[in-house]
N, C-alpha and C positions, 0 to 999 in steps of 0.2 A: 503494499500500499504505500503510496506517495503521499508526502505531507501536503496539505492543502492551506497552510497558515497564511500564505502570502495573499490569498484571494478572500481570506475571511475579514468581516467588519469588526468593529470595536463591540463590546458587550457592555450594556448598562443594567445594573441590577439595583432595585429599591425594595427594601425589606422593612417590615414593621411587625413587631411582636413574633418574630420566628425564632425559636430556640431561646437563647438568651439575649437576643437583639431587641432593644427598644425600637429604634428606628436608625436606618443607615442607607447610603446610596454609594455605590462603588462603580467605576468604570474601569475595564481592562482590556487589553489589546489581544489580538491573536498571539499564539505561541504559549510560553510558560509565564504563569502568573504566580508569585509566591506571597502567601498570606503569612506574615511573619509576626511573631509575638509569643508571649509566655502562655501558660495554661490559663483558662478562664478568660480569655480575650475575645471570645465570640468568633474564633475562626472556623470551628466546626459548625457553628450556628449559621454562619454565612454560606458554607458548603450546603448545609440542608436547604437554605433558601434557594440556591441554584437548582438543587435536586427537585424542590418542589415546583418551581416554574417549568422545569423539563419534563415533569410528569409524574415524579416519584410521590408514594404515599407515605415516605419514611421521614417526613419532617414533623417537628412538634411546635405547638404554640407556646408563647412565653408563660411562665408559671402564674403570673399575676394578671393574665389577659385571658379573655374569652374567644378572641378572634385575633388572627393574624394574616398578613398578606404579603405578596411578593410579585413584583412586575420585573420582567426580563426582556430587554430589547436587543436584537442582533440586526443592525443595519435598520432597514424600513419595517421589520416584523416585530411585533410586541406579544409577549405571551404573559398571562396573568394567573394567579392562583390565589384563592382565599381559604384559609384552614379555620374552621369553626369548632369549638369545644361543645359537644353536646352529650349530656349523660354519661361523661367519662371517656368518651371516644372523640377522634377528631374527624370531622366531616369536611371534604373539599369541594370546591367548585371553581369555575373559571375557565379559562382557554389556554390549557399548558402547551408545550411543545409536542409531546406525544400523549395519546390517550392510553396506550399500553405500555407501562414502564417496566415490564419483567426484564427485558434484555439489558437495559441500562442500569437497573437495579443490582443485576448480577455481575455485569462485567465492565461498567462504566464508572460507577460511584463507589470507589475503593476505599471507604471509610473503615474504622476499625472493626465494625460489626458485619462488614461486607461477607455474605455467605460464601461466595466463590474464594475469597481471601483466606476465610477461616477454615475452609473444607480440608486443606492439606493438613493444618495442625491438628484437627480433630479426627482425622482419619475417615472423613465422609465418603460415600460413593461418588468418586470423582466423574465417572461415566454418566450417572444419572444427572448430576448437577450440569455438566456441559451439554446433555441433550434436553435438558427441561424445556427450553424454548421451542423445541421442535415439535409440531403437531403430529405426532407419530399416527394417531387414530384417524386424522385426515387423509394422511398418505395411504394407510391401509384401505380407507374407503374407496380412495381414487383407484387403487390397485385392483380392488374387487370390480369396480365399475368397468375398467378397461379390460379386465379378464373376460367378463361376461360379454362386452361388446366383441372382443377377438374371437370368442367361441362362436358367437352368431355369424360373423363374417366367415369364419373356418367352415361352418355348416353350409352357408351360401356358396362358397367356393367349391366345396365338394360336390354340391349338387350341380353346379354349373360344369364342374369336370366331367360328371356323369353324362350331362345333357351334350357336352361337347363331343363324347365319344359315340353319341347317336347320329351325329350329323352325317358321317359317311354313309350310314345305313339309309338316311333319308335321302341323301342326294342320290344314292343307287336306285332307290324305290322310285324316286321322281323321274329319273331318266327312263326306268323300265316302264312306268305308266305312260309316259309321253310317247315312247315307241309303240306300246300296245294300242293306244288311242290312235296314232297314225295309221297303224295297220288296220285296225277296226273300221276307221272312216273309208279306207281304200276298199274294204270288202263290202261295206254297206253301200258305196257308190256302186260297185259292180253288180251288186245284187238288185239295187234299184233300176239300173239300166237294163238288167235281164228282165225285171218285172215289167218295165215300160214296154219292152219289145214283145214279151209275151201278151201283154194286155192289147196291144194294137192288133195282133194276129187273130184275136177273137172275133166272132160275128154275132155275139149275142146283141140283144137289144141293149140300149143304154140304161133302160130303167133296171133290168135284171142286174146289170153289172154294178150300178149304183148301190142297190141294196145289199149286194153281197160285200162290196167294199165297206159300206157302213158298219155291217156286222163285224167284219174283219177288224176294222179299226176299233170297234168297242171291245172286240176280244183282246186285241193288243194291249189296250189301256188297262183292261181289267187284269191282265196277266201281270202287267207292269206293276199295278197297285199290290197284287198278291206277293210279288218279289219284295216290294217295299215293306208289307207287313212281315215277311219271314225275316228279313233283315233286322227290323226293329225288335221283333222276338227274340233273335239271337243276342242282340245288344242288351237287352233287358236281362236275359238269363246270365250273360257275363257279369252284368253289374251286380246282380243279385248275388251270384258267387263270390264276387270280391267283397261286397259289403258283409255277407255271412263270414268269410274268412277274418275281415277286419274286426267284426263284433266278437268272434271266438278270441282274438287276440287280445282285444280290450277286456273281455271277461278274465282271462288268464292274469292279466297284468293287474287288475283290480283285486283278484284274488290273493295275489303277492304283497299287495299293500295293506297294513293293518289300519283299522278304523282310527281316526284322532278325534276324539270327542272335545267339545268346547271346554268342558270340566278341566281336561289335561291342559290346555291351553292357558286356562284361568290360574291354574295351580303355578305354572311358570310365571305368569305376571305377578302373582302375589310373592313368590320367592324373589323375583327380581325387585320388586318394589320394596321388600324388607332389606335386601342386600344395598340397594341404592340409598335407602334411608339411612342405614349403618355407615355406608361410605360417606354420606354427607356429614354426619356426625363426627366421623374420624377427620374430615376435611377441616371442620371448626376446631377440633381439638389440636390438629397440627398447627393451624394458624394461632391459636392462643398460646400454645408452647412455644413457638418461635417468638411471639412477643414477649413472653414471660423470660425466656432465656436471653433474649437480647437486652431487655430491661436490666436483668440481673448482672449480665456481662458488664453494662456500662456503669451500673452502680457499683460493682467491685472495682471496676477501673477508674471510677470517679470521672467519667467523661460525659455523663448525661447533662446537657446545658441547662434543663429546666430545674434538676436537683441542685446542679452547682450553684445557680442564680439564688435558688431559695436558702441553700446553706450560707452563701456569701451574706445575704441579707441578715440571717440570724447571727452570723459571726460579728457583723458590724454593731449589733445591739449589745454584744458581750455575753459572757456565759461562763460557766464553770469548766475548769480543766482546759481551757485553751479554746481554739477555733474548731468547730464542729466539722468544718471541711477538712482540717488537718487530720481530725480523727478518721474521717472516711477514706481519704485517699493516701494517708501515710503508709509508708513502705513498712509495716510492722506485721507481726504476726496475728494480730487481731484487728477486727474492724468493728465499727458501731452498726449494729444491725438495723437496717432502715425500715423494718416491720415492727420492731418491739423497743428499739433504742438501747438495748444491751450490748456489752462487749462479746463479741463472738470470734472464735478462731477463724481466720480467713481460710483454712484448709477445709472446715466444715461447710463453709458456703460454696467453695468450689467444689466440694464432693456432692452437694445437693444439685448444683448445676449440672454436673456429669450425669447424676441420676436422671435429671429432666432431659438431657440430651439422649440418654439411652431410651428412656420412655418415648421420646419423639420418633427416635429411630424405629423402635418396635412398632409404634402407631403407623409410621410410613410403610413399613413391612406389612402389616395387616391390611393397610389400605390397597397395597400392591397386590396381595392375595385375593382380596374382594374383588379388585378389578378383573383379575384373571377368572375368577369364578362367575363374575357377571359376564364376562365375554363368552365363556363356556356355555352359560344358560342361554344367553341370547342366541348362540349359535345352534344350541339343541332346539330352542323354541322355533327358530327360523327353519330348522329342517322339518319339524313337525308341521309347521303351517305349510311348508313347501308340499310335503306328503298329502296334508289334508286337501291343498289346492289342486294337486295332481289327480287325487281320488275323485274330487268333485268334478274336475275337467273331464276325467274318464266317464263318470257317470252321466254327465251332460251329454258328451258325445255318443255314449251307448244309447241313450233314448233317442237322439237324432237318427242314429243308425237304424234303430227298430222302427221308427216312423217312417223312415225313407224306404225300408224294406216292405213295410206294409203298403205303402203308396206303389212301389214297383210291382210287388205281386198283384195287386189290383189291376194295374196297367197291362201286365202280362196276361191275366185273365181276359181282360178286354180285348187284347190283341188276338189271342187264340179263338175267341167267339168270332171276331172279324174275319180271322183267316177262315173259318169254317164256313161264314157267310159268303166271302168271296169265291171260295172253292165252288160252292154251289152255283153261284152265278156264271162261273167259267164253264162248268159242266152244261148248263143250260144254253149258253151262248154256242158251245160247240155242237150240240144237238141242232140248234137252229142252222148253223152254218152247214152242217151235214146235209140238212134237209134242201137247203138251197143249192148245195153243190151238185154238180152234173159232172158227168165224166169229162166234158171239155174244160170244166173248171178246176179240176183236181190239181193241175200242174201250177195254175194260177194262185190257188190257196196255198199250195205249198211254199211258194215264193214270198206271198204275203207273210206267212208264219215266220220264214227265215228272216225276212227284212224287219219285222217287229222284234224278233229276238236280237237281232244286231243292233237296233236302236236302243234297246234296253240295256244290253251290255255296254254300249258306248256312254250312255248316261251315268251308269254306275262307275266305269273308269274315270269320267271327268270329275265325278263327286270325290273319288278316292284321291285324285291328283290335287283337287283343291284343298282337301284335308291335309295332305302331306305339305303342300307349299305353305299352308297356314302355320302348321307346326314347326316347320323349318325356320319361318320367319320369326316366330315367337322365340325360338331358342337363339337365333343370331342376335335379336334385341337384347336378350338376357346376357348373352356372352359379351356383348359391347360394354357392360359394366364391369367385367371381371378385372380389367386393369385398374379401374377406380378402387375396386374393394382390396386388390393386392397392394396398391399403394398405401391405402389406409391400415391394412393390416400391418404393413411395415412400419408405419408411423407409431401404431400402438405398441409394436414390439420395442421400438426405440424409448418410448415414453415409459413403458413397463420396466424396462432395463434401468432407466435413470431413477424412477421412483424406488426400484428395489436396491439399488446401491446408494441412494442418497444419504440413508442414515449411515450406512458403513463409510461413505465418503467423508461425512461430517466427523465422525468418530475418527477416522484416520487423519484427517485435516487438523483436528484439535491436538492429537499426539503429536504429530509432526511440528505444529506451530509451538507447542510447549517445549518439546526437546530442543528445538532450534534456538528458541530464545533463552531457554535455561542455560544452554551451552555458551551462549554469547555472555549471558549475564554473569556467569560464574568466571568467564575470562576477565571480564571487566572489573568484577568485585574481588577477585583474588583471594577467596577464602582458603585458609591453611588447610591442607591434606584433604580438601573436599574435591574430588576429582570430577563427578559426574551426578547430576540428578536428572533422571529420565522416566518417562511412563512407557510402559509396555502394554499394547492392547491384545488381551487373550480372550479365549471364550471359556465359559464354565457352565457346567449343567446345574440348574437350581430349579426348585419347585415352586410353582405358581399356582396356588389353589389345588386342584386335583390333578394337574399335569406337570410333566418336567419338560422344561425349556432351555435351549441353549443361549445364553445371554453374553454380550460382550462386557468385559470387565478392563477397567484401567488399573494396572498395578504400578504403584510408585517405587522406583529402585533408587538408593542412594549408595554411591561407590566412594570409598575413602581410600587414602594411601598411607602407608606407614613410612617411617624415616628411611627406611631400606629401599623404598620405591615400590614394594608390593602392594597390591589392591585388594580391598574386600568389600562386601556389601554389608552396609549398616542400615539401622531403621530411622523412621521419622522421629521417634523418642529421643534419639541422640543428637538431632540437630540442634544448634543454638537457637535462641529466640530470634536472632537476626536472620540466620539461615532460613527458619521457617517463614518468616515473614517475607522474605525476597521470594521463596518458593511459591507461596500463596499469591503474591502479586503477579508474578510470571504466569501461574495458572489462570488468574483473571484476565490477563492480556491476551493469552491464548484464546479464551472464549470471545473477547472483544474482537479479535481479528477473524476467527473462524465463522462467527455470525454476522461479520461485517457491520458490527455496531456504528462504526464511524459513518456509514450511510444513513443511520437513523438519527444520530445526534453526535456532533463533532466535539464532545467534551470527555475528558477523564479527570475525576477528582482524586486526589490522595490526601490522606490524614493519618495521623498516630503512626509516624515512622520513626519515633524516638528509640525503638530497639535496634535500629541500623545506625552505625556510626556516620558522621557528617559526610565524609569523602565518599562513602558508598551511597548515601542518599543522593549526593550531587550526581554521580554517574547514572543511578537508577532514573532519576528524573530527566537527566539528558536523553537516556535511551528511550523512555516512555513519550518523550515529547514529539519524536518522529511520528507517532501514529494517532495524533489528535489534533485537530485545529486549535482547541484551547485545553491546556493542562493547568488546572489550578490545583496547587499544594499548600497544605497548611503545615509550616514548620517552625520550630523554636528558632530563636535568632541566631544561636551557634551554629545550628544546621544550615540555615538559610545563608550563613557568610561563606559557606564552601561552594555555593553555585556561583555561576557567571553572573558579573555585575549588570550585564546587559538584559537579563531578566527583569520584568517589571515586578515591583514589590508593593504590596499593601500592608501597610503597619496599623492603619487606624479603620476600624469597622463599627 
């Protein structure tokens, strides 16, 4: 990522009743801005004001106020946020820079309580944290939609492939019918010429000839009608047989499908409702635990601006045993409990916080198991509903087939009755013709009969040819869509490949970013005997609900060296506080880069770097400044002195 500091405008921030701030207005330029000062000088509160204007919910209202506000201007754009205390909680309103602050809370606002920054020291699941902003459910839904579309296209292409194989047969049949029609026409023309010559040779009266020809024409038409009836009977019989076969197949398929009652689906709905309600309860517990843990961490560290301001006010009025603030934040083995006011060993409070963290992780694990169980139940319910829909569809189709069979059997009976009637008419006509026929007319009668038969056969051939030409045209029209379907299938394959590898790619990118920047940072900061800190992406089989799944896991490795130059793997517990802080910051930077947070907001905020020595802070700030348009860091005066003098400094807030 290339720095865009040169193209960024100035930033103006006005805050009122935010954190420990009464009222302030600060302007700073692109690049690095150092908030320099001692503790309790509202540097963290000012960072909270920036966070609030950018969209975060993690800012607080001044202890003695019910409402705070902040306005942040970048060039011609202005963003506002109002924080109101209601029933012990903070409600927000206004027009912030971002509506959803999850990304920037995790990877841009790197204050002491930042979750990505603390994840390394606490041994949290680094993979889950880096993947939290990724909507994996939406990706899976899109995969399922595209898979269904691809399956439909595959079926269509398979059908087209089958149709394409019939084209040569149709072309051959079309050519054969055309040749037969041509030959039949030639034969008919010859027969008609022969009939005309024989007719001219006869000496009967015109009346006798006319009556005979009329009866012969009627006989020809009646015979043609009989052939049509026979053809229709054959067609109906074939259709009835096909319908009976399909009906038998449907009955077999229906027998294989177990019936799914409405009560069964309702039971799934009830179970899902119970599980979702429990998951919602767990979400609330996780959120409350996070707030409690963060509050206690800030209290234990003495960094909460509201409490600090309140304690300072009490200290100013005097009190026994010295400043209450000193009692709270002093580096002693005991602290003043902020709930009961008694002296409590610091280790006891830290142990309680650890228990809360453990409980939060257990709650997260239970929520994960519930999510997996919900997914399983939803899949089972969907399968049952699909089975029920299929059974209903089969039943509907079966009824349609039975109705159609009844209709076709009725038509078949009518056709057979009509065939019997027409056969009787033909027999009567033949008797009449025979009565009219005389010896001299026998040859003419035979010619008429042959000509009539040829005309009937020619009509049948022409009808067959029209049917073949229509079928071939329909197939060719469908085949014209084949290329479009194949192109769409190729697009879907690419989209599916992208979706299926997107999560893996984000994980791989995150590991690569962390390992690359961690290596550079260790070279810059030169920690003694610390050779390498790196993340390995592995797979592990874990249980989710009632099933076992393979999940990616990020394993953090720490490599140290001895005086002799030999290397060995160490654990996170043996890192110094400075080394842990740097590792957490680099992990947050990896998330900032892999999720391209700089495209959402051009800020990185740094605070609570006191565990790192001044020279290393200077190198770390310089390094981070390459990746954000604005980097605002809160530093003690002695730490700020180690940074380049050209960096803008803000001493009064």
